[in-house]
N, C-alpha and C positions, 0 to 999 in steps of 0.2 A: 400586884404591880403590873402596870401596862407594858406590853411587849409589842411595839408597832410592827416589828418584822414578822412575828407569828400572826398578828392580826392580818397583815397584808397577805400572807400565804393562804389563810383560811378564807378571806374575802375573795381572793383570786380564784380559789377552787369553786366557791359558790357562784362567782361571776361566770366562770367557764361552763358551769352547769346550767346557766341561763337565768340566774336570779337578778332582776333589774336593780334592786336596792344594793346588792353587792357590787354590781357593775358601777353604780354611782360612787360607792365608797372607794373602790379601786381607782376610779377616775380621780377622785379627790386626792388619794394618797400619792398617785403618780404625779399629779399636778403640783403637789407641795413637797414631794420627796420624803414622805412620812413612811417609814418602814421599808422603803425601796429607793432605787435610784430615780431621781426626777426625770420624767419623760413626758413632755407636753403633748407630743403627737399621740402617744399611746393613751394619755389621759383623755384627749378629745375623742378618740375612738371609743373609749369606754363610756364616756358621757353620751355619745351619739347612739351606741347600742342600747343603753338604758332608756334614753329618751324615745327611741323608736319602739321600745317595748312598752312605753306608756307611763313611765315614772315621771310625775310632775316636777319633782326637784331637778331631774336631768333635763327636762324640757326647758325649765327656767334657766339652767346653766347654759344650755345650747343657745338660747336667745341672747344671753349676756355675751357669750363668745362671738356670736354673729355680729352683734352691735359693736363689739370691740374690733371687728375686722380680723379676728383670729380664725374664723371659719367663713367660707363664702356664703352669700345669700343676702346680705344687707338687711335693711329694715323690714322688707316684705317677709323674708324668711324668719327673722326674729319675731315678728308679729304672729306668724303661724305657730312658732314654738310657744310663745306666751299664751296664745289662745288655747292651745292644747292643754297646757297646765291650768289655765284659768277655768276651762270647762270642767276640770276635775275639782274645782274649788280652791286651788292653791292661791292663798291670799297675796303673796308677793307678785305672782304673775298677773293676778287680776289688777293690782295697783299699777304695775308697769304697763300693762296693756291699755288701761285707762289713760295713762299719761301719754303714751304714743298716740292714741286717738285724740286726746285733748290738744296736743301740740301739733299734730299732723307731721310728726317727725319721720320723714321718708315714706309716709303713707298719707292717704287722704284723711284729713281731719274729720272726725265724726263726734262732735261734742255731745250730742244726745246720748249716744252709746257710752261715751266716757262718763257722763253724768250717772247713768244707770249703774255702771261698774263701781264708781266711787260711792254712790249711795248705798249699794249693797254692802260694801266694806264699812261704810260709816255706821250702818245699822248694826254691825258687829262690834262697833267701838273703836275702829282703827282711827287713831288721832290724825294722821295725815289725810286720810280720806274725809274725815269730818271737816277738816280745814278746806279741802278742795270743794266739797259740797257747799260749804258756807260761801266760798268765793264765787262759785257758779251761780248760786241763788242771788248773792249780792249784786253781781254784775249782769245777771241775765244771760249766762253763757250755757247753752244746751238745755236750758230750762227757763220757764217764765220768771222774770225778775221779781224777787221778793226780798227786799233788804231786811225785813224783820226776820224771816227765816234764815237769811244769811248771818245776821248777828247771833241768832240762836245757835247755829252750827259753829260759829267762831267760838262762842262760849263753851260749847261741848268739846270742841277741839282743844281749847286751853285746859279744860278740866282733865282731858285725857293725856295731856302732856306735850301737845304740839307747841314748840317754842315760839314760832311766828305768831300763832294765835294768842299765846300768853302775852306777848309784847303788845299785840294789837288791842286786846281787851284792857290791858293795863293803861295804855295810852288813852283809850276811850274813857276809862274811869277817871283819869287825871283831868281830862278836859271837862268832864261833868262836874267836878268839884271846884 
C-alpha cells in the first residue's frame, strides 16, 4: 500500500544528499501537497536545484513555471531551460522549444530551427510534430514548400492520432468522393 508521507521522507533524504531525481519528486510532492504540506516556494526551490543539476524533467518544469510568470526570467529564460532539456533529448522540451521558435513567442522566430526540431520528433513518431512538419511543408514555412510532402505528413499525423490531422484528412477524403 502506498504511503505518501513515508515516500516524501525518503525522497527528501535523497534530495538533501544531492540526488536530482529525488529533488524533482520532492518538488512535485511539495507543489501538490502529496505526503507533505503544500509549499509552492519550496517546490520551486527543489525544481530549480534539480534543474541546475541537469535533470531534464526539472528543466522542463522550470521553463513552464517561467512562462507562467511564477518564476522570473520570461520567455528568454524559459527558452534556455527548454533548450537545456531538449539538448538531452527530452521530447516535451524539444516540442515546446520548437513551438517557441515557430511562433517567436517572446524570442526571435527561427522557423528553420523549429522545423528541424519538429522533424526530429516526427521521425520518432510524435503525432503533433508530424502535423507541424506537414503544415510547414504544406505552407513552405522554415522549409521549401512541398504540398505533397505536407499531405504525406498530415496522413502520418492522422495515423498517429493527431485529432486536427484526422479531421483534415477526413475532410479531404470527403471532397474527393
